[in-house]
PyMOL Python script that loads the backbone (N, CA, C, O; Angstrom):
from pymol import cmd

cmd.read_pdbstr("""\
ATOM      1  N   MET A   1       0.875  -1.012  -0.263  1.00  0.00           N
ATOM      2  CA  MET A   1      -0.183   0.094   0.060  1.00  0.00           C
ATOM      3  C   MET A   1       1.281   1.030  -0.279  1.00  0.00           C
ATOM      4  O   MET A   1       2.488   0.931  -0.061  1.00  0.00           O
ATOM      5  N   PRO A   2       0.358   1.950  -0.927  1.00  0.00           N
ATOM      6  CA  PRO A   2       1.931   3.668  -1.154  1.00  0.00           C
ATOM      7  C   PRO A   2       1.126   4.283   0.336  1.00  0.00           C
ATOM      8  O   PRO A   2      -0.068   4.292   0.638  1.00  0.00           O
ATOM      9  N   THR A   3       2.326   4.761   1.064  1.00  0.00           N
ATOM     10  CA  THR A   3       2.138   5.608   1.725  1.00  0.00           C
ATOM     11  C   THR A   3       1.468   6.852   1.464  1.00  0.00           C
ATOM     12  O   THR A   3       1.251   7.090   0.276  1.00  0.00           O
ATOM     13  N   THR A   4       0.977   7.958   2.574  1.00  0.00           N
ATOM     14  CA  THR A   4       0.639   9.108   2.178  1.00  0.00           C
ATOM     15  C   THR A   4       2.275  10.319   2.843  1.00  0.00           C
ATOM     16  O   THR A   4       2.603  11.499   2.969  1.00  0.00           O
ATOM     17  N   LYS A   5       2.594   9.427   2.981  1.00  0.00           N
ATOM     18  CA  LYS A   5       3.663  10.365   3.756  1.00  0.00           C
ATOM     19  C   LYS A   5       4.729  10.928   2.519  1.00  0.00           C
ATOM     20  O   LYS A   5       4.913  10.297   1.478  1.00  0.00           O
ATOM     21  N   GLU A   6       5.155  11.772   2.727  1.00  0.00           N
ATOM     22  CA  GLU A   6       6.522  12.253   1.974  1.00  0.00           C
ATOM     23  C   GLU A   6       7.633  11.598   2.046  1.00  0.00           C
ATOM     24  O   GLU A   6       7.982  11.133   3.131  1.00  0.00           O
ATOM     25  N   ARG A   7       8.376  11.439   0.949  1.00  0.00           N
ATOM     26  CA  ARG A   7       9.385  10.147   1.629  1.00  0.00           C
ATOM     27  C   ARG A   7      10.664  11.452   0.840  1.00  0.00           C
ATOM     28  O   ARG A   7      10.668  11.968  -0.278  1.00  0.00           O
ATOM     29  N   ILE A   8      11.718  11.623   2.156  1.00  0.00           N
ATOM     30  CA  ILE A   8      13.143  12.655   1.130  1.00  0.00           C
ATOM     31  C   ILE A   8      14.164  11.554   1.712  1.00  0.00           C
ATOM     32  O   ILE A   8      14.221  10.612   2.502  1.00  0.00           O
ATOM     33  N   LEU A   9      14.949  12.316   0.776  1.00  0.00           N
ATOM     34  CA  LEU A   9      16.438  11.156   1.023  1.00  0.00           C
ATOM     35  C   LEU A   9      17.798  12.335   1.800  1.00  0.00           C
ATOM     36  O   LEU A   9      18.344  13.341   1.347  1.00  0.00           O
ATOM     37  N   VAL A  10      17.926  11.665   2.995  1.00  0.00           N
ATOM     38  CA  VAL A  10      18.844  12.647   4.118  1.00  0.00           C
ATOM     39  C   VAL A  10      20.076  11.703   3.853  1.00  0.00           C
ATOM     40  O   VAL A  10      20.006  10.494   3.634  1.00  0.00           O
ATOM     41  N   THR A  11      21.543  12.689   3.929  1.00  0.00           N
ATOM     42  CA  THR A  11      22.865  11.729   4.038  1.00  0.00           C
ATOM     43  C   THR A  11      22.667  12.130   5.356  1.00  0.00           C
ATOM     44  O   THR A  11      22.138  13.056   5.970  1.00  0.00           O
ATOM     45  N   LEU A  12      23.471  10.782   5.640  1.00  0.00           N
ATOM     46  CA  LEU A  12      24.002  10.956   7.422  1.00  0.00           C
ATOM     47  C   LEU A  12      25.199  10.959   7.735  1.00  0.00           C
ATOM     48  O   LEU A  12      25.842  10.147   7.070  1.00  0.00           O
ATOM     49  N   THR A  13      25.970  11.703   8.696  1.00  0.00           N
ATOM     50  CA  THR A  13      27.329  11.378   9.183  1.00  0.00           C
ATOM     51  C   THR A  13      27.324   9.528   9.291  1.00  0.00           C
ATOM     52  O   THR A  13      26.466   8.667   9.483  1.00  0.00           O
ATOM     53  N   PRO A  14      28.462   9.550   9.102  1.00  0.00           N
ATOM     54  CA  PRO A  14      28.518   7.788  10.273  1.00  0.00           C
ATOM     55  C   PRO A  14      28.270   8.050  11.584  1.00  0.00           C
ATOM     56  O   PRO A  14      27.453   7.225  11.995  1.00  0.00           O
ATOM     57  N   ASP A  15      28.661   8.964  12.593  1.00  0.00           N
ATOM     58  CA  ASP A  15      28.071   9.504  14.191  1.00  0.00           C
ATOM     59  C   ASP A  15      26.695   9.405  14.118  1.00  0.00           C
ATOM     60  O   ASP A  15      25.982   8.648  14.777  1.00  0.00           O
ATOM     61  N   MET A  16      26.331  10.278  13.208  1.00  0.00           N
ATOM     62  CA  MET A  16      24.720  10.542  12.675  1.00  0.00           C
ATOM     63  C   MET A  16      23.880   9.001  12.879  1.00  0.00           C
ATOM     64  O   MET A  16      23.079   8.814  13.795  1.00  0.00           O
ATOM     65  N   ALA A  17      24.180   8.128  12.003  1.00  0.00           N
ATOM     66  CA  ALA A  17      23.896   7.094  11.420  1.00  0.00           C
ATOM     67  C   ALA A  17      23.786   5.918  12.791  1.00  0.00           C
ATOM     68  O   ALA A  17      22.864   5.300  13.323  1.00  0.00           O
ATOM     69  N   LYS A  18      24.847   5.991  12.935  1.00  0.00           N
ATOM     70  CA  LYS A  18      25.136   5.057  14.549  1.00  0.00           C
ATOM     71  C   LYS A  18      24.330   5.501  15.539  1.00  0.00           C
ATOM     72  O   LYS A  18      23.942   4.596  16.278  1.00  0.00           O
ATOM     73  N   GLU A  19      23.879   6.774  15.853  1.00  0.00           N
ATOM     74  CA  GLU A  19      23.507   6.958  16.901  1.00  0.00           C
ATOM     75  C   GLU A  19      21.847   6.564  16.844  1.00  0.00           C
ATOM     76  O   GLU A  19      21.222   5.856  17.633  1.00  0.00           O
ATOM     77  N   ILE A  20      21.261   7.414  15.393  1.00  0.00           N
ATOM     78  CA  ILE A  20      19.999   6.720  14.505  1.00  0.00           C
ATOM     79  C   ILE A  20      19.846   5.597  15.009  1.00  0.00           C
ATOM     80  O   ILE A  20      18.839   5.358  15.676  1.00  0.00           O
ATOM     81  N   THR A  21      21.069   4.423  14.745  1.00  0.00           N
ATOM     82  CA  THR A  21      20.638   3.080  14.315  1.00  0.00           C
ATOM     83  C   THR A  21      20.824   2.150  16.331  1.00  0.00           C
ATOM     84  O   THR A  21      20.315   1.090  16.694  1.00  0.00           O
ATOM     85  N   ALA A  22      21.784   3.191  17.212  1.00  0.00           N
ATOM     86  CA  ALA A  22      21.352   2.537  18.116  1.00  0.00           C
ATOM     87  C   ALA A  22      19.648   2.889  19.243  1.00  0.00           C
ATOM     88  O   ALA A  22      18.904   2.094  19.816  1.00  0.00           O
ATOM     89  N   ILE A  23      19.617   4.162  19.154  1.00  0.00           N
ATOM     90  CA  ILE A  23      18.094   4.574  19.259  1.00  0.00           C
ATOM     91  C   ILE A  23      16.780   3.473  19.043  1.00  0.00           C
ATOM     92  O   ILE A  23      15.867   3.158  19.806  1.00  0.00           O
ATOM     93  N   ALA A  24      17.124   3.034  17.626  1.00  0.00           N
ATOM     94  CA  ALA A  24      15.965   2.602  16.802  1.00  0.00           C
ATOM     95  C   ALA A  24      16.029   1.154  17.502  1.00  0.00           C
ATOM     96  O   ALA A  24      14.984   0.506  17.433  1.00  0.00           O
ATOM     97  N   ARG A  25      17.371   0.425  18.323  1.00  0.00           N
ATOM     98  CA  ARG A  25      17.707  -1.142  18.518  1.00  0.00           C
ATOM     99  C   ARG A  25      17.265  -1.199  19.647  1.00  0.00           C
ATOM    100  O   ARG A  25      17.005  -2.257  20.219  1.00  0.00           O
ATOM    101  N   ARG A  26      17.068   0.306  20.287  1.00  0.00           N
ATOM    102  CA  ARG A  26      16.526  -0.189  22.155  1.00  0.00           C
ATOM    103  C   ARG A  26      15.501   0.460  21.786  1.00  0.00           C
ATOM    104  O   ARG A  26      14.772  -0.064  22.628  1.00  0.00           O
ATOM    105  N   GLU A  27      14.667   1.303  21.132  1.00  0.00           N
ATOM    106  CA  GLU A  27      12.913   1.364  21.284  1.00  0.00           C
ATOM    107  C   GLU A  27      12.455   0.069  20.306  1.00  0.00           C
ATOM    108  O   GLU A  27      11.285  -0.085  19.956  1.00  0.00           O
ATOM    109  N   LYS A  28      13.642  -0.918  19.884  1.00  0.00           N
ATOM    110  CA  LYS A  28      12.770  -1.541  18.505  1.00  0.00           C
ATOM    111  C   LYS A  28      11.487  -0.885  17.380  1.00  0.00           C
ATOM    112  O   LYS A  28      10.323  -1.258  17.234  1.00  0.00           O
ATOM    113  N   THR A  29      12.105   0.004  16.835  1.00  0.00           N
ATOM    114  CA  THR A  29      11.043   1.180  15.985  1.00  0.00           C
ATOM    115  C   THR A  29      12.426   0.892  14.823  1.00  0.00           C
ATOM    116  O   THR A  29      13.578   0.473  14.932  1.00  0.00           O
ATOM    117  N   PRO A  30      11.541   1.390  13.691  1.00  0.00           N
ATOM    118  CA  PRO A  30      12.481   1.799  12.279  1.00  0.00           C
ATOM    119  C   PRO A  30      13.643   3.090  12.716  1.00  0.00           C
ATOM    120  O   PRO A  30      13.711   3.952  13.592  1.00  0.00           O
ATOM    121  N   ARG A  31      14.396   2.686  11.658  1.00  0.00           N
ATOM    122  CA  ARG A  31      15.411   4.105  12.225  1.00  0.00           C
ATOM    123  C   ARG A  31      14.594   5.396  11.189  1.00  0.00           C
ATOM    124  O   ARG A  31      15.176   6.478  11.111  1.00  0.00           O
ATOM    125  N   ALA A  32      13.660   5.265  10.660  1.00  0.00           N
ATOM    126  CA  ALA A  32      13.367   6.248   9.664  1.00  0.00           C
ATOM    127  C   ALA A  32      12.204   6.875  10.682  1.00  0.00           C
ATOM    128  O   ALA A  32      11.893   8.066  10.709  1.00  0.00           O
ATOM    129  N   THR A  33      11.594   5.768  11.560  1.00  0.00           N
ATOM    130  CA  THR A  33      10.775   6.453  12.531  1.00  0.00           C
ATOM    131  C   THR A  33      11.516   7.461  13.576  1.00  0.00           C
ATOM    132  O   THR A  33      11.235   8.630  13.840  1.00  0.00           O
ATOM    133  N   VAL A  34      12.517   6.661  14.064  1.00  0.00           N
ATOM    134  CA  VAL A  34      13.531   7.768  14.661  1.00  0.00           C
ATOM    135  C   VAL A  34      13.637   8.922  14.160  1.00  0.00           C
ATOM    136  O   VAL A  34      13.111   9.897  14.697  1.00  0.00           O
ATOM    137  N   ALA A  35      14.293   8.995  13.110  1.00  0.00           N
ATOM    138  CA  ALA A  35      14.789   9.921  12.427  1.00  0.00           C
ATOM    139  C   ALA A  35      13.836  11.354  12.592  1.00  0.00           C
ATOM    140  O   ALA A  35      14.040  12.433  13.150  1.00  0.00           O
ATOM    141  N   ALA A  36      12.616  10.744  11.756  1.00  0.00           N
ATOM    142  CA  ALA A  36      11.361  11.563  11.650  1.00  0.00           C
ATOM    143  C   ALA A  36      10.646  12.100  13.256  1.00  0.00           C
ATOM    144  O   ALA A  36      10.048  13.175  13.279  1.00  0.00           O
ATOM    145  N   ARG A  37      10.744  11.450  14.250  1.00  0.00           N
ATOM    146  CA  ARG A  37      10.465  12.022  15.515  1.00  0.00           C
ATOM    147  C   ARG A  37      11.648  12.677  16.265  1.00  0.00           C
ATOM    148  O   ARG A  37      11.439  13.124  17.393  1.00  0.00           O
ATOM    149  N   LEU A  38      13.389  12.799  15.480  1.00  0.00           N
ATOM    150  CA  LEU A  38      14.136  13.776  15.828  1.00  0.00           C
ATOM    151  C   LEU A  38      13.938  15.139  15.189  1.00  0.00           C
ATOM    152  O   LEU A  38      13.794  16.231  15.740  1.00  0.00           O
ATOM    153  N   MET A  39      13.966  14.788  13.753  1.00  0.00           N
ATOM    154  CA  MET A  39      13.161  16.014  13.205  1.00  0.00           C
ATOM    155  C   MET A  39      12.060  17.172  13.608  1.00  0.00           C
ATOM    156  O   MET A  39      12.075  18.392  13.776  1.00  0.00           O
ATOM    157  N   ARG A  40      11.002  15.998  13.675  1.00  0.00           N
ATOM    158  CA  ARG A  40       9.659  16.819  14.633  1.00  0.00           C
ATOM    159  C   ARG A  40      10.363  17.678  15.914  1.00  0.00           C
ATOM    160  O   ARG A  40      10.163  18.891  15.979  1.00  0.00           O
ATOM    161  N   ARG A  41      10.993  17.160  16.681  1.00  0.00           N
ATOM    162  CA  ARG A  41      12.158  17.707  17.842  1.00  0.00           C
ATOM    163  C   ARG A  41      12.320  19.163  17.323  1.00  0.00           C
ATOM    164  O   ARG A  41      11.763  20.233  17.571  1.00  0.00           O
ATOM    165  N   ALA A  42      13.121  18.833  16.661  1.00  0.00           N
ATOM    166  CA  ALA A  42      13.862  19.765  15.870  1.00  0.00           C
ATOM    167  C   ALA A  42      12.817  21.201  15.272  1.00  0.00           C
ATOM    168  O   ALA A  42      13.149  22.386  15.282  1.00  0.00           O
ATOM    169  N   LEU A  43      11.961  20.811  14.953  1.00  0.00           N
ATOM    170  CA  LEU A  43      11.426  21.605  14.458  1.00  0.00           C
ATOM    171  C   LEU A  43      10.472  22.437  15.483  1.00  0.00           C
ATOM    172  O   LEU A  43      10.177  23.631  15.528  1.00  0.00           O
ATOM    173  N   GLU A  44      10.203  21.610  16.080  1.00  0.00           N
ATOM    174  CA  GLU A  44       9.610  21.858  17.542  1.00  0.00           C
ATOM    175  C   GLU A  44      10.371  23.413  18.109  1.00  0.00           C
ATOM    176  O   GLU A  44       9.855  24.473  18.464  1.00  0.00           O
ATOM    177  N   GLU A  45      11.664  23.020  18.010  1.00  0.00           N
ATOM    178  CA  GLU A  45      12.617  23.905  18.813  1.00  0.00           C
ATOM    179  C   GLU A  45      13.113  24.922  18.311  1.00  0.00           C
ATOM    180  O   GLU A  45      13.521  25.873  18.978  1.00  0.00           O
ATOM    181  N   GLU A  46      13.150  24.825  16.656  1.00  0.00           N
ATOM    182  CA  GLU A  46      13.048  26.069  15.851  1.00  0.00           C
ATOM    183  C   GLU A  46      11.862  26.859  15.602  1.00  0.00           C
ATOM    184  O   GLU A  46      11.905  28.012  15.172  1.00  0.00           O
ATOM    185  N   GLU A  47      10.643  26.130  15.919  1.00  0.00           N
ATOM    186  CA  GLU A  47       9.232  27.276  16.398  1.00  0.00           C
ATOM    187  C   GLU A  47       9.504  27.759  17.752  1.00  0.00           C
ATOM    188  O   GLU A  47       9.231  28.935  17.993  1.00  0.00           O
ATOM    189  N   ASP A  48      10.012  27.008  18.686  1.00  0.00           N
ATOM    190  CA  ASP A  48      10.340  27.740  20.147  1.00  0.00           C
ATOM    191  C   ASP A  48      10.849  28.810  19.795  1.00  0.00           C
ATOM    192  O   ASP A  48      10.337  29.930  19.793  1.00  0.00           O
ATOM    193  N   ARG A  49      12.056  28.433  19.433  1.00  0.00           N
ATOM    194  CA  ARG A  49      13.033  29.846  19.175  1.00  0.00           C
ATOM    195  C   ARG A  49      12.563  31.254  18.859  1.00  0.00           C
ATOM    196  O   ARG A  49      12.629  32.314  19.482  1.00  0.00           O
ATOM    197  N   ALA A  50      11.827  30.736  17.106  1.00  0.00           N
ATOM    198  CA  ALA A  50      11.183  32.114  16.478  1.00  0.00           C
ATOM    199  C   ALA A  50      10.333  32.977  17.747  1.00  0.00           C
ATOM    200  O   ALA A  50      10.465  34.194  17.878  1.00  0.00           O
ATOM    201  N   LEU A  51       9.424  32.114  18.671  1.00  0.00           N
ATOM    202  CA  LEU A  51       8.393  32.604  18.992  1.00  0.00           C
ATOM    203  C   LEU A  51       8.807  33.458  20.759  1.00  0.00           C
ATOM    204  O   LEU A  51       8.042  34.103  21.476  1.00  0.00           O
ATOM    205  N   VAL A  52      10.223  33.125  20.974  1.00  0.00           N
ATOM    206  CA  VAL A  52      10.838  33.959  22.099  1.00  0.00           C
ATOM    207  C   VAL A  52      11.353  35.402  21.559  1.00  0.00           C
ATOM    208  O   VAL A  52      11.322  36.514  22.086  1.00  0.00           O
ATOM    209  N   THR A  53      11.840  34.950  20.297  1.00  0.00           N
ATOM    210  CA  THR A  53      11.976  36.295  19.189  1.00  0.00           C
ATOM    211  C   THR A  53      11.086  37.155  19.030  1.00  0.00           C
ATOM    212  O   THR A  53      11.377  38.261  18.575  1.00  0.00           O
ATOM    213  N   VAL A  54       9.700  36.794  19.401  1.00  0.00           N
ATOM    214  CA  VAL A  54       8.718  37.645  18.545  1.00  0.00           C
ATOM    215  C   VAL A  54       8.336  38.048  20.335  1.00  0.00           C
ATOM    216  O   VAL A  54       7.854  39.171  20.482  1.00  0.00           O
ATOM    217  N   ILE A  55       8.435  37.616  21.001  1.00  0.00           N
ATOM    218  CA  ILE A  55       7.919  37.849  22.647  1.00  0.00           C
ATOM    219  C   ILE A  55       9.025  38.402  23.019  1.00  0.00           C
ATOM    220  O   ILE A  55       8.764  38.926  24.102  1.00  0.00           O
ATOM    221  N   GLU A  56      10.145  38.600  22.749  1.00  0.00           N
ATOM    222  CA  GLU A  56      11.184  39.729  23.351  1.00  0.00           C
ATOM    223  C   GLU A  56      11.258  40.659  22.805  1.00  0.00           C
ATOM    224  O   GLU A  56      11.580  41.647  23.465  1.00  0.00           O
ATOM    225  N   ASN A  57      11.060  40.788  21.671  1.00  0.00           N
ATOM    226  CA  ASN A  57      10.319  42.097  20.575  1.00  0.00           C
ATOM    227  C   ASN A  57       9.246  43.024  21.105  1.00  0.00           C
ATOM    228  O   ASN A  57       9.329  44.251  21.072  1.00  0.00           O
ATOM    229  N   ARG A  58       8.047  42.205  21.686  1.00  0.00           N
ATOM    230  CA  ARG A  58       7.554  43.214  22.589  1.00  0.00           C
ATOM    231  C   ARG A  58       7.306  43.500  23.307  1.00  0.00           C
ATOM    232  O   ARG A  58       6.457  44.347  23.585  1.00  0.00           O
ATOM    233  N   LEU A  59       8.414  42.478  24.340  1.00  0.00           N
ATOM    234  CA  LEU A  59       8.372  43.136  25.502  1.00  0.00           C
ATOM    235  C   LEU A  59       9.908  44.635  25.605  1.00  0.00           C
ATOM    236  O   LEU A  59      10.314  45.449  26.434  1.00  0.00           O
ATOM    237  N   LYS A  60      10.085  44.404  24.841  1.00  0.00           N
ATOM    238  CA  LYS A  60      10.964  45.692  24.557  1.00  0.00           C
ATOM    239  C   LYS A  60      10.314  47.006  23.857  1.00  0.00           C
ATOM    240  O   LYS A  60      11.030  47.968  23.582  1.00  0.00           O
ATOM    241  N   THR A  61       9.122  46.999  23.621  1.00  0.00           N
ATOM    242  CA  THR A  61       8.791  47.656  22.661  1.00  0.00           C
ATOM    243  C   THR A  61       7.208  48.344  23.057  1.00  0.00           C
ATOM    244  O   THR A  61       6.838  49.434  22.621  1.00  0.00           O
ATOM    245  N   THR A  62       6.360  47.438  23.996  1.00  0.00           N
ATOM    246  CA  THR A  62       5.333  47.479  24.597  1.00  0.00           C
ATOM    247  C   THR A  62       5.706  49.091  25.708  1.00  0.00           C
ATOM    248  O   THR A  62       6.562  49.345  26.556  1.00  0.00           O
ATOM    249  N   LYS A  63       4.665  49.781  25.169  1.00  0.00           N
ATOM    250  CA  LYS A  63       4.698  50.724  25.749  1.00  0.00           C
ATOM    251  C   LYS A  63       4.005  51.033  27.113  1.00  0.00           C
ATOM    252  O   LYS A  63       4.432  51.999  27.746  1.00  0.00           O
ATOM    253  N   ARG A  64       3.050  50.353  27.583  1.00  0.00           N
ATOM    254  CA  ARG A  64       1.877  50.028  28.725  1.00  0.00           C
ATOM    255  C   ARG A  64       1.605  48.756  29.109  1.00  0.00           C
ATOM    256  O   ARG A  64       1.183  47.760  28.521  1.00  0.00           O
ATOM    257  N   TRP A  65       1.997  49.046  30.428  1.00  0.00           N
ATOM    258  CA  TRP A  65       1.241  47.242  30.664  1.00  0.00           C
ATOM    259  C   TRP A  65      -0.020  47.304  31.190  1.00  0.00           C
ATOM    260  O   TRP A  65      -0.175  48.511  31.380  1.00  0.00           O
ATOM    261  N   LEU A  66      -1.145  46.670  31.588  1.00  0.00           N
ATOM    262  CA  LEU A  66      -2.137  46.546  31.857  1.00  0.00           C
ATOM    263  C   LEU A  66      -1.617  45.787  33.095  1.00  0.00           C
ATOM    264  O   LEU A  66      -0.566  45.148  33.125  1.00  0.00           O
ATOM    265  N   SER A  67      -2.802  45.992  34.481  1.00  0.00           N
ATOM    266  CA  SER A  67      -2.580  45.378  35.563  1.00  0.00           C
ATOM    267  C   SER A  67      -4.034  44.040  35.975  1.00  0.00           C
ATOM    268  O   SER A  67      -5.261  44.010  35.876  1.00  0.00           O
ATOM    269  N   SER A  68      -3.247  43.377  36.314  1.00  0.00           N
ATOM    270  CA  SER A  68      -4.655  42.370  36.361  1.00  0.00           C
ATOM    271  C   SER A  68      -5.850  43.096  36.601  1.00  0.00           C
ATOM    272  O   SER A  68      -6.847  42.791  35.947  1.00  0.00           O
ATOM    273  N   ASP A  69      -5.892  43.809  37.255  1.00  0.00           N
ATOM    274  CA  ASP A  69      -8.031  44.063  37.629  1.00  0.00           C
ATOM    275  C   ASP A  69      -8.070  44.776  36.406  1.00  0.00           C
ATOM    276  O   ASP A  69      -9.144  44.763  35.804  1.00  0.00           O
ATOM    277  N   GLU A  70      -7.008  45.464  35.862  1.00  0.00           N
ATOM    278  CA  GLU A  70      -7.621  45.822  34.400  1.00  0.00           C
ATOM    279  C   GLU A  70      -8.186  44.969  33.501  1.00  0.00           C
ATOM    280  O   GLU A  70      -9.356  44.868  33.135  1.00  0.00           O
ATOM    281  N   PHE A  71      -6.806  44.123  33.068  1.00  0.00           N
ATOM    282  CA  PHE A  71      -7.256  43.041  32.010  1.00  0.00           C
ATOM    283  C   PHE A  71      -8.494  42.662  32.317  1.00  0.00           C
ATOM    284  O   PHE A  71      -9.355  42.982  31.497  1.00  0.00           O
ATOM    285  N   TRP A  72      -8.807  42.122  33.185  1.00  0.00           N
ATOM    286  CA  TRP A  72      -9.731  40.858  33.510  1.00  0.00           C
ATOM    287  C   TRP A  72     -11.595  42.027  33.594  1.00  0.00           C
ATOM    288  O   TRP A  72     -12.693  41.605  33.232  1.00  0.00           O
ATOM    289  N   GLY A  73     -11.375  43.067  34.019  1.00  0.00           N
ATOM    290  CA  GLY A  73     -12.029  44.052  34.219  1.00  0.00           C
ATOM    291  C   GLY A  73     -12.852  44.377  32.350  1.00  0.00           C
ATOM    292  O   GLY A  73     -13.971  44.611  31.891  1.00  0.00           O
ATOM    293  N   GLU A  74     -11.809  44.240  31.970  1.00  0.00           N
ATOM    294  CA  GLU A  74     -11.989  44.354  30.382  1.00  0.00           C
ATOM    295  C   GLU A  74     -12.510  43.369  29.816  1.00  0.00           C
ATOM    296  O   GLU A  74     -13.579  43.543  29.230  1.00  0.00           O
ATOM    297  N   ALA A  75     -11.970  42.226  29.836  1.00  0.00           N
ATOM    298  CA  ALA A  75     -12.550  40.710  29.395  1.00  0.00           C
ATOM    299  C   ALA A  75     -14.167  40.651  30.339  1.00  0.00           C
ATOM    300  O   ALA A  75     -15.035  40.076  29.683  1.00  0.00           O
ATOM    301  N   GLU A  76     -14.581  41.086  31.543  1.00  0.00           N
ATOM    302  CA  GLU A  76     -15.810  40.748  31.856  1.00  0.00           C
ATOM    303  C   GLU A  76     -16.799  41.567  31.122  1.00  0.00           C
ATOM    304  O   GLU A  76     -17.948  41.171  30.924  1.00  0.00           O
ATOM    305  N   LYS A  77     -16.227  43.025  30.610  1.00  0.00           N
ATOM    306  CA  LYS A  77     -16.993  43.534  29.793  1.00  0.00           C
ATOM    307  C   LYS A  77     -17.387  43.068  28.435  1.00  0.00           C
ATOM    308  O   LYS A  77     -18.546  43.210  28.045  1.00  0.00           O
ATOM    309  N   LEU A  78     -16.476  42.526  27.710  1.00  0.00           N
ATOM    310  CA  LEU A  78     -16.877  42.099  26.323  1.00  0.00           C
ATOM    311  C   LEU A  78     -17.704  40.780  26.960  1.00  0.00           C
ATOM    312  O   LEU A  78     -18.871  40.777  26.569  1.00  0.00           O
ATOM    313  N   ARG A  79     -17.465  39.983  27.594  1.00  0.00           N
ATOM    314  CA  ARG A  79     -18.130  39.210  27.983  1.00  0.00           C
ATOM    315  C   ARG A  79     -19.434  39.434  28.495  1.00  0.00           C
ATOM    316  O   ARG A  79     -20.238  38.561  28.165  1.00  0.00           O
ATOM    317  N   ASN A  80     -19.928  40.447  29.283  1.00  0.00           N
ATOM    318  CA  ASN A  80     -21.592  41.005  29.501  1.00  0.00           C
ATOM    319  C   ASN A  80     -22.147  41.759  28.203  1.00  0.00           C
ATOM    320  O   ASN A  80     -23.366  41.893  28.103  1.00  0.00           O
ATOM    321  N   ASN A  81     -21.182  42.331  27.060  1.00  0.00           N
ATOM    322  CA  ASN A  81     -21.548  42.666  25.856  1.00  0.00           C
ATOM    323  C   ASN A  81     -21.772  41.767  24.645  1.00  0.00           C
ATOM    324  O   ASN A  81     -22.317  42.098  23.592  1.00  0.00           O
ATOM    325  N   GLN A  82     -21.191  40.402  25.008  1.00  0.00           N
ATOM    326  CA  GLN A  82     -21.472  39.535  23.848  1.00  0.00           C
ATOM    327  C   GLN A  82     -22.867  38.864  23.951  1.00  0.00           C
ATOM    328  O   GLN A  82     -23.580  38.602  22.982  1.00  0.00           O
ATOM    329  N   ALA A  83     -23.284  38.520  25.781  1.00  0.00           N
ATOM    330  CA  ALA A  83     -24.234  38.050  26.197  1.00  0.00           C
ATOM    331  C   ALA A  83     -25.580  38.580  25.560  1.00  0.00           C
ATOM    332  O   ALA A  83     -26.662  38.134  25.942  1.00  0.00           O
TER     333      ALA A  83
END
""", "prot")
cmd.dss("prot")
cmd.show_as("cartoon", "prot")
cmd.util.cbc("prot")
cmd.orient("prot")
């Protein structure tokens, strides 16, 4: 049965291949599954780094902060208007 997942060719260094093989043997899973999981984790970490950059920029440029009471008071007003 054909797969719906896209396949790519990745060239590994010998050290990377050994590590992926060792993990796959330990977990009794295919090397491709291990490699895909590691890539997913790397992509998530990259996304986290990008979000941190956005957050840091917002923290530097924010002119006014709302207190908790101000925020929740505004949220309550919005809720009452929607009801």
